[in-house]
C-alpha positions as a Python dict, from the first residue, in 0.01 Angstrom:
ca = {
    (1, 'M'): (0, 0, 0),
    (2, 'V'): (221, -219, 223),
    (3, 'P'): (190, 3, 530),
    (4, 'A'): (-193, -46, 491),
    (5, 'L'): (-151, -392, 453),
    (6, 'V'): (63, -413, 784),
    (7, 'V'): (-186, -195, 977),
    (8, 'L'): (-448, -456, 874),
    (9, 'A'): (-262, -754, 956),
    (10, 'I'): (-174, -603, 1302),
    (11, 'G'): (-522, -488, 1355),
    (12, 'A'): (-687, -840, 1263),
    (13, 'A'): (-427, -1008, 1472),
    (14, 'I'): (-518, -789, 1770),
    (15, 'V'): (-897, -835, 1725),
    (16, 'L'): (-853, -1214, 1709),
    (17, 'W'): (-642, -1192, 2007),
    (18, 'L'): (-916, -1000, 2210),
    (19, 'R'): (-1172, -1229, 2083),
    (20, 'S'): (-1003, -1518, 2237),
    (21, 'Q'): (-988, -1378, 2601),
    (22, 'R'): (-1321, -1422, 2658),
    (23, 'R'): (-1314, -1353, 3035),
    (24, 'A'): (-1634, -1324, 3227),
    (25, 'F'): (-1537, -1223, 3582),
    (26, 'V'): (-1217, -1207, 3806),
    (27, 'V'): (-1318, -1251, 4177),
    (28, 'V'): (-1076, -1204, 4441),
    (29, 'V'): (-1049, -1328, 4786),
    (30, 'T'): (-847, -1106, 5017),
    (31, 'N'): (-866, -1143, 5393),
    (32, 'G'): (-1185, -1341, 5354),
    (33, 'E'): (-1358, -1048, 5181),
    (34, 'V'): (-1490, -1143, 4816),
    (35, 'T'): (-1506, -864, 4561),
    (36, 'V'): (-1551, -871, 4178),
    (37, 'R'): (-1219, -736, 4033),
    (38, 'S'): (-1315, -700, 3672),
    (39, 'G'): (-1599, -829, 3442),
    (40, 'W'): (-1966, -876, 3594),
    (41, 'M'): (-2155, -1165, 3722),
    (42, 'P'): (-2528, -1188, 3867),
    (43, 'G'): (-2589, -1079, 4199),
    (44, 'A'): (-2724, -1414, 4291),
    (45, 'M'): (-2423, -1576, 4170),
    (46, 'L'): (-2204, -1372, 4369),
    (47, 'S'): (-2386, -1430, 4649),
    (48, 'D'): (-2346, -1791, 4605),
    (49, 'F'): (-1977, -1766, 4553),
    (50, 'R'): (-1941, -1562, 4879),
    (51, 'A'): (-2102, -1848, 5065),
    (52, 'A'): (-1867, -2105, 4902),
    (53, 'L'): (-1581, -1868, 4962),
    (54, 'K'): (-1639, -1781, 5346),
    (55, 'S'): (-1380, -2006, 5475),
    (56, 'V'): (-1101, -1913, 5214),
    (57, 'S'): (-840, -1680, 5323),
    (58, 'S'): (-707, -1556, 4997),
    (59, 'G'): (-732, -1661, 4630),
    (60, 'K'): (-862, -1565, 4262),
    (61, 'V'): (-1134, -1725, 4075),
    (62, 'V'): (-1165, -1630, 3715),
    (63, 'G'): (-1465, -1723, 3458),
    (64, 'H'): (-1392, -1740, 3083),
    (65, 'F'): (-1678, -1793, 2812),
    (66, 'E'): (-1631, -2133, 2641),
    (67, 'E'): (-1846, -2310, 2377),
    (68, 'G'): (-2014, -2559, 2656),
    (69, 'G'): (-2058, -2263, 2915),
    (70, 'L'): (-1846, -2094, 3174),
    (71, 'R'): (-1515, -2229, 3273),
    (72, 'V'): (-1437, -2135, 3626),
    (73, 'V'): (-1044, -2163, 3733),
    (74, 'A'): (-930, -2091, 4087),
    (75, 'S'): (-600, -2013, 4256),
    (76, 'G'): (-423, -1943, 4548),
    (77, 'A'): (-575, -2080, 4903),
    (78, 'I'): (-875, -2237, 4727),
    (79, 'D'): (-885, -2604, 4761),
    (80, 'E'): (-1029, -2866, 4506),
    (81, 'F'): (-1364, -2914, 4716),
    (82, 'V'): (-1448, -2514, 4702),
    (83, 'E'): (-1333, -2504, 4345),
    (84, 'Q'): (-1587, -2791, 4228),
    (85, 'R'): (-1841, -2609, 4449),
    (86, 'L'): (-1770, -2284, 4251),
    (87, 'R'): (-1792, -2478, 3908),
    (88, 'N'): (-2142, -2640, 4021),
    (89, 'I'): (-2251, -2285, 4108),
    (90, 'A'): (-2148, -2162, 3793),
    (91, 'R'): (-2342, -2417, 3603),
    (92, 'L'): (-2643, -2302, 3781),
    (93, 'Y'): (-2646, -1991, 3550),
    (94, 'P'): (-2727, -1989, 3183),
    (95, 'I'): (-2449, -1839, 2962),
    (96, 'G'): (-2749, -1582, 2856),
    (97, 'S'): (-2765, -1398, 3151),
    (98, 'F'): (-2404, -1316, 3129),
    (99, 'R'): (-2433, -1199, 2776),
    (100, 'A'): (-2760, -1005, 2813),
    (101, 'S'): (-2595, -808, 3113),
    (102, 'R'): (-2309, -664, 2914),
    (103, 'A'): (-2395, -293, 2796),
    (104, 'P'): (-2383, -276, 2400),
    (105, 'E'): (-2287, 60, 2443),
    (106, 'A'): (-1958, 7, 2640),
    (107, 'E'): (-1874, -272, 2385),
    (108, 'A'): (-1922, -33, 2094),
    (109, 'A'): (-1734, 253, 2279),
    (110, 'K'): (-1440, 0, 2327),
    (111, 'T'): (-1418, -78, 1964),
    (112, 'T'): (-1460, 262, 1853),
    (113, 'G'): (-1178, 386, 2094),
    (114, 'F'): (-963, 99, 1956),
    (115, 'F'): (-971, 179, 1602),
    (116, 'A'): (-957, 558, 1667),
    (117, 'F'): (-624, 456, 1831),
    (118, 'L'): (-519, 271, 1540),
    (119, 'T'): (-585, 528, 1307),
    (120, 'L'): (-413, 795, 1502),
    (121, 'L'): (-111, 568, 1541),
    (122, 'F'): (-69, 496, 1164),
    (123, 'S'): (-191, 797, 1035),
    (124, 'R'): (15, 955, 781),
    (125, 'R'): (218, 1276, 880),
    (126, 'D'): (343, 1432, 587),
}
């Protein structure tokens, strides 16, 4: 009984941690080239980001889902002016355009794989 409760507590903690990590996208600028490293963003938004980042040589832009919308954080050689421009661009796109784009099958596969891994990890071997 106790191992089952430990597994349940660990699983709940992991699920809560994963849900708190609400990353929408990661955009990386290397040698002036803008690429989406992870996540997804609308094509028009990516085009707007490329226009805003054309003067930047290197940096990283991360978008997180929050209750009020999308939070954009920039690092590297991206100055405050360009970062504010990226925030303004992000506000032009409704949060629903991000959520509708996520494939439900991929999310279900991740969840199923996660619980299969936990089951395998904590299965009793007698």
